[in-house]
C-alpha positions as CSV (number, residue, x, y, z in Angstrom):
1,M,117.2,216.0,121.0
2,R,113.5,215.6,121.8
3,V,110.5,217.7,121.2
4,V,108.2,218.5,123.7
5,A,104.8,220.8,123.9
6,T,105.3,224.5,125.0
7,N,103.0,224.3,127.3
8,S,105.0,221.3,129.0
9,L,108.7,223.2,128.8
10,L,110.2,223.4,132.2
11,P,112.3,226.6,133.2
12,G,116.0,225.4,132.9
13,A,115.4,223.3,129.4
14,V,117.4,224.0,126.7
15,L,116.8,224.5,123.5
16,A,118.1,222.1,120.5
17,K,117.1,223.8,117.7
18,T,116.9,227.4,116.5
19,I,113.4,228.9,116.3
20,Y,113.0,231.1,113.2
21,N,110.7,233.6,112.5
22,E,109.1,234.3,108.8
23,S,111.7,236.4,107.6
24,G,114.7,233.7,108.3
25,Q,115.7,235.6,111.5
26,A,117.0,233.8,114.5
27,L,113.8,234.5,117.4
28,L,115.4,232.2,119.6
29,Q,118.7,230.6,119.7
30,Q,120.0,227.3,120.0
31,G,121.4,226.7,123.5
32,V,119.2,229.6,125.2
33,A,117.7,228.3,128.6
34,F,114.2,228.6,128.7
35,T,112.8,231.3,131.5
36,P,109.4,231.3,132.3
37,R,109.1,234.8,130.3
38,I,110.8,232.8,127.0
39,I,107.8,230.0,127.5
40,E,105.1,232.8,127.7
41,R,106.2,234.7,125.0
42,L,106.8,231.2,122.7
43,K,103.1,230.4,123.6
44,S,101.9,233.7,122.3
45,F,103.5,233.3,119.3
46,D,101.7,229.6,118.9
47,I,104.3,227.9,119.1
48,T,102.8,224.5,120.2
49,Y,106.2,222.2,120.5
50,V,110.2,222.9,120.7
51,Y,113.2,220.0,120.3
52,I,115.1,220.9,123.7
53,E,118.6,218.9,124.8
54,D,118.6,215.5,126.1
55,G,121.9,213.5,127.1
56,R,119.7,210.1,126.5
57,T,118.8,211.8,123.0
58,S,121.7,213.6,122.0
59,D,122.8,211.5,119.0
60,I,119.2,211.8,117.5
61,I,118.6,214.1,114.3
62,A,115.3,216.0,113.6
63,D,116.3,217.0,110.1
64,S,114.2,219.3,107.8
65,P,113.5,218.2,104.2
66,L,114.2,222.0,103.7
67,S,117.6,224.3,104.5
68,E,116.2,227.4,106.1
69,K,117.5,229.3,103.7
70,T,115.5,227.8,100.5
71,R,112.4,227.7,102.9
72,M,112.5,231.3,103.8
73,K,112.7,231.9,100.4
74,A,110.3,229.9,99.1
75,I,107.6,231.6,101.4
76,H,108.9,234.9,100.6
77,S,108.6,234.1,96.9
78,I,104.7,232.8,97.6
79,K,104.0,235.8,99.7
80,Q,105.3,238.4,96.8
81,S,103.6,236.6,93.8
82,F,100.5,236.1,95.9
83,S,100.1,239.9,97.0
84,T,101.3,241.4,93.3
85,I,98.4,239.0,91.7
86,H,95.5,240.1,94.4
87,H,96.8,243.9,94.1
88,S,97.5,243.4,89.7
89,V,95.0,245.7,87.7
90,L,93.4,244.0,84.8
91,S,95.8,245.8,82.3
92,E,99.1,244.2,83.9
93,H,96.9,241.0,85.1
94,R,99.0,238.9,82.2
95,Y,102.5,240.5,82.6
96,V,102.2,239.6,86.2
97,L,100.8,236.0,85.6
98,E,104.0,235.3,83.1
99,E,106.2,236.5,85.9
100,T,104.8,234.7,88.7
101,G,105.0,231.2,86.7
102,K,108.8,231.9,85.6
103,E,108.9,232.5,89.6
104,M,106.8,229.8,90.8
105,R,108.6,227.4,88.6
106,G,111.9,228.5,89.9
107,V,111.1,228.2,93.5
108,V,110.0,224.5,92.5
109,R,112.4,223.5,90.8
110,S,114.6,224.5,93.9
111,L,112.2,222.7,96.4
112,I,112.4,219.2,94.3
113,R,116.3,219.2,94.5
114,E,116.1,219.5,98.1
115,L,113.3,216.5,98.4
116,R,115.5,214.6,96.3
117,N,118.8,214.9,97.8
118,H,117.3,214.9,101.5
119,G,116.6,210.9,100.7
120,E,114.4,209.8,103.8
121,V,110.6,210.1,105.5
122,M,109.6,213.2,105.3
123,S,108.6,215.4,108.4
124,L,107.7,219.1,108.5
125,L,107.7,218.7,112.3
126,S,111.0,219.5,112.9
127,D,110.4,222.9,111.3
128,V,109.5,224.9,114.0
129,F,109.1,228.9,113.6
130,T,106.6,231.2,113.7
131,H,104.4,232.9,110.5
132,D,102.6,235.9,110.1
133,D,100.0,234.6,107.3
134,Y,99.3,230.7,107.9
135,I,98.5,230.6,103.6
136,F,101.4,231.4,102.5
137,T,103.4,228.6,105.2
138,H,100.4,226.2,104.0
139,S,101.3,226.8,100.2
140,L,104.8,225.7,101.1
141,N,103.6,222.8,102.9
142,V,101.3,221.2,100.4
143,T,103.7,221.5,98.0
144,M,106.0,219.2,100.2
145,Y,104.1,216.6,100.8
146,A,102.5,216.7,97.1
147,L,105.9,216.5,95.7
148,A,107.0,213.6,98.3
149,L,103.9,211.9,97.1
150,G,104.2,212.4,93.4
151,K,107.5,211.0,94.1
152,E,106.3,207.6,95.7
153,L,104.0,207.3,92.9
154,N,106.6,207.4,90.5
155,L,105.4,210.2,88.1
156,T,108.1,211.8,85.6
157,P,110.3,214.9,86.9
158,P,108.2,217.5,84.3
159,R,105.1,215.8,86.0
160,I,105.8,216.2,89.4
161,E,107.1,219.6,88.1
162,E,103.7,220.1,87.3
163,L,102.2,219.2,90.4
164,G,104.3,221.1,92.5
165,L,103.4,224.3,90.4
166,G,100.1,223.4,91.0
167,A,100.4,223.1,94.4
168,I,102.4,226.2,95.7
169,L,99.6,228.3,93.7
170,H,96.6,226.0,94.8
171,D,95.3,228.5,97.1
172,V,95.9,231.6,95.0
173,G,92.1,232.1,95.5
174,K,92.2,233.1,99.0
175,M,93.6,235.9,98.4
176,N,90.2,237.2,97.4
177,V,88.6,236.2,100.5
178,P,88.1,239.0,103.4
179,R,90.7,238.1,106.0
180,E,88.9,238.8,108.8
181,I,87.2,235.5,107.4
182,L,90.2,233.7,106.8
183,L,91.6,234.3,110.3
184,K,88.2,233.9,112.2
185,P,88.6,231.8,115.3
186,G,85.4,230.5,115.8
187,R,82.6,228.3,113.5
188,L,81.7,230.2,110.1
189,T,78.3,231.7,109.0
190,G,77.0,230.1,106.3
191,D,77.8,232.8,104.1
192,E,81.3,232.6,105.4
193,F,81.8,229.2,104.5
194,E,80.2,229.9,101.1
195,A,83.0,233.1,100.5
196,I,85.6,230.7,101.7
197,Q,84.5,228.1,99.0
198,T,84.9,230.6,96.1
199,H,88.7,229.9,96.2
200,A,88.9,227.1,94.5
201,E,87.0,229.0,91.8
202,A,88.4,231.9,91.7
203,G,92.2,230.4,91.7
204,F,91.4,228.3,89.0
205,E,90.2,231.6,86.7
206,I,93.3,233.4,87.8
207,L,95.6,230.9,86.5
208,R,94.0,229.3,83.7
209,Q,94.8,233.1,82.2
210,S,98.5,232.8,82.5
211,P,100.5,230.9,79.3
212,N,103.0,229.6,82.1
213,I,100.9,227.8,84.0
214,P,99.9,224.4,82.6
215,L,96.1,224.2,82.7
216,L,96.5,221.1,85.2
217,A,98.4,223.5,87.4
218,A,95.3,225.1,87.4
219,H,93.3,222.7,87.6
220,C,95.3,221.9,91.0
221,A,93.5,225.1,92.5
222,Y,90.3,223.7,91.0
223,Q,89.7,220.4,91.9
224,H,91.8,220.4,95.9
225,H,88.8,220.5,97.4
226,E,86.7,217.9,95.4
227,R,86.4,214.3,96.7
228,M,85.8,210.9,95.7
229,D,82.2,210.6,96.6
230,G,81.0,213.5,94.9
231,S,80.3,215.9,98.5
232,G,83.8,218.6,97.6
233,Y,83.1,221.3,96.0
234,P,82.9,223.7,93.7
235,R,81.8,221.1,91.2
236,G,80.6,218.0,93.0
237,I,82.7,216.0,90.7
238,K,83.5,212.6,91.9
239,S,86.0,209.5,91.4
240,D,87.6,209.3,87.7
241,D,86.4,212.7,86.8
242,I,88.8,214.1,89.3
243,H,92.3,214.5,88.0
244,L,95.4,212.7,89.5
245,F,96.9,216.0,90.9
246,G,93.2,217.2,92.4
247,K,93.3,213.8,94.4
248,I,96.5,214.5,95.5
249,L,96.4,217.7,96.2
250,A,93.1,217.0,98.6
251,I,95.5,214.7,100.7
252,A,98.5,217.4,100.6
253,D,95.8,219.7,101.4
254,V,93.8,218.3,104.4
255,F,97.1,216.3,106.1
256,D,98.9,219.9,106.2
257,A,95.5,221.4,107.5
258,V,95.1,219.1,110.4
259,T,98.7,219.2,111.3
260,S,99.3,222.6,111.3
261,N,98.4,225.5,114.0
262,R,94.7,227.6,112.8
263,V,93.3,230.4,114.7
264,Y,90.7,227.4,115.6
265,R,92.5,224.5,116.9
266,E,96.1,223.3,117.7
267,A,97.8,221.1,115.7
268,M,97.5,217.2,115.3
269,L,100.5,214.5,115.5
270,P,101.0,213.1,112.4
271,H,99.9,209.4,113.1
272,E,96.5,211.6,113.8
273,G,96.8,213.3,110.9
274,L,97.1,210.1,109.2
275,E,93.8,208.9,110.9
276,I,91.7,211.6,109.5
277,L,93.0,210.5,106.3
278,Y,92.0,206.9,106.8
279,S,88.4,207.8,108.0
280,G,87.9,209.0,104.6
281,S,90.2,206.7,102.4
282,G,88.0,205.5,99.5
283,S,85.0,207.8,100.6
284,L,86.5,210.9,100.6
285,F,90.5,210.8,99.1
286,D,91.6,207.8,97.0
287,Q,92.5,204.7,98.8
288,S,95.8,204.2,97.0
289,M,97.0,207.1,97.3
290,V,96.0,207.3,100.8
291,E,98.5,204.3,100.9
292,A,101.0,206.1,99.5
293,F,101.6,208.9,101.6
294,R,101.9,207.4,104.8
295,R,104.7,205.2,102.8
296,C,106.6,208.9,102.1
297,I,106.1,210.8,105.7
298,A,107.4,210.1,109.2
299,V,104.1,208.8,111.1
300,Y,106.4,209.2,114.5
301,P,108.8,211.8,113.7
302,N,112.0,211.3,115.1
303,G,112.5,213.0,118.8
304,L,109.2,212.0,119.5
305,S,108.1,210.8,123.0
306,V,105.8,207.3,122.7
307,Q,104.4,204.6,124.9
308,L,104.6,201.1,123.9
309,D,102.0,198.5,123.9
310,D,103.4,196.6,127.3
311,G,103.4,200.6,128.9
312,R,107.3,201.4,128.7
313,D,108.2,205.3,127.5
314,A,110.3,205.1,124.4
315,I,111.3,208.3,121.5
316,V,111.6,208.2,118.6
317,V,115.7,207.4,117.3
318,K,115.3,207.1,113.5
319,Q,112.7,206.0,110.8
320,N,113.2,203.1,109.1
321,P,112.8,203.1,104.8
322,N,109.2,201.7,103.5
323,L,108.1,201.0,106.9
324,C,107.6,204.8,108.4
325,D,104.9,203.5,111.2
326,R,107.6,201.2,112.6
327,P,110.8,203.6,113.7
328,V,113.7,202.7,115.9
329,V,112.7,203.7,119.4
330,R,114.7,204.3,122.4
331,E,113.6,202.4,126.0
332,I,113.9,205.1,128.6
333,N,114.2,203.3,132.2
334,S,112.1,203.9,134.5
335,D,114.4,205.6,136.7
336,G,115.1,208.0,133.7
337,T,117.9,206.7,132.8
338,R,118.6,205.3,129.0
339,G,117.5,202.1,127.8
340,R,118.1,199.9,124.8
341,D,117.2,201.0,121.4
342,I,114.6,198.8,119.8
343,D,114.2,198.6,115.8
344,L,110.4,197.5,115.8
345,S,110.6,196.6,111.9
346,K,112.2,193.8,113.3
347,E,110.9,193.5,116.9
348,L,107.3,192.8,115.3
349,N,106.0,191.5,118.7
350,I,105.9,195.5,120.4
351,M,103.4,197.9,118.9
352,I,103.7,201.8,119.5
353,A,100.1,202.2,121.3
354,N,100.4,206.7,121.7
355,C,102.5,209.5,121.4
356,H,102.8,212.5,123.0
357,L,104.5,216.0,123.0
358,T,105.3,215.8,127.2
359,S,108.0,215.2,128.6
360,V,109.7,212.4,129.3
361,S,111.3,212.4,132.9
């Protein structure tokens, strides 16, 4: 299978990976041939890429680190927990937070198990699904990236669980921000941006009241928008004053934000998201953590079309552990036939010059 942009889909192409909605129901089943109507429907759902069948790439596997069952259960739990916290009255608040802590800890443990069993560098590009509310899928994705980075940094299992709990609840304060601001497609006004910024402190105030949620997990909500040079918010703290978890969350949060569809722009590809992190490495983000993050994600995910520095077209076949920017690629000959597989970890004179989601003929 290979991944292509919805905008470049041609009628007759066959879907290679089922597309689900947020409730876990199949929106479009694997094996369906695309028609103009189906393609337009996918665009209306803001699905920017899909996996299609291709005889030259039939052996390529685009595995998600999460099963569909675990993903959908996690999103449902996040959605329910955020909503319950938001609508609870003050007298119920402590009980609600205790139950939320228990629920979210169970979700985090299931995510850790699946990530451990996955055993490969992580790519969420393989997860093609629709969603009704970005906050909940973002919370899950940030958690997965944070857990992967925590593992790469050799955090102990209890610390990784604590990090995951903070990550999955880091945006709970956004439930206090008006939806019309959160979902605004255009540029925010000064007042609207200030309203968005309140979510970090609001999340901290909510979470620190629960005995089932560690204070460090609450600090994930508090510090995920702080930056190494002090230019972040809400307190403008810098460098060593930012907790390890805050530094991890800053990287995971920004990477998912730029590589996910938003109402005001289309998603970047993983290598473009990494460029954003590297541009702020040392000034906005901890440099050593950016390097560690690069090692634990798929810079060029399986099935992605790339162009080599000598002009040849190719498709990513599989990943090389610890060399995520030098995968195995399959050359596509000028006549469109399948060429040889090239292991970029061994053929160091060949580089990936560009990658894209458009069709390779």
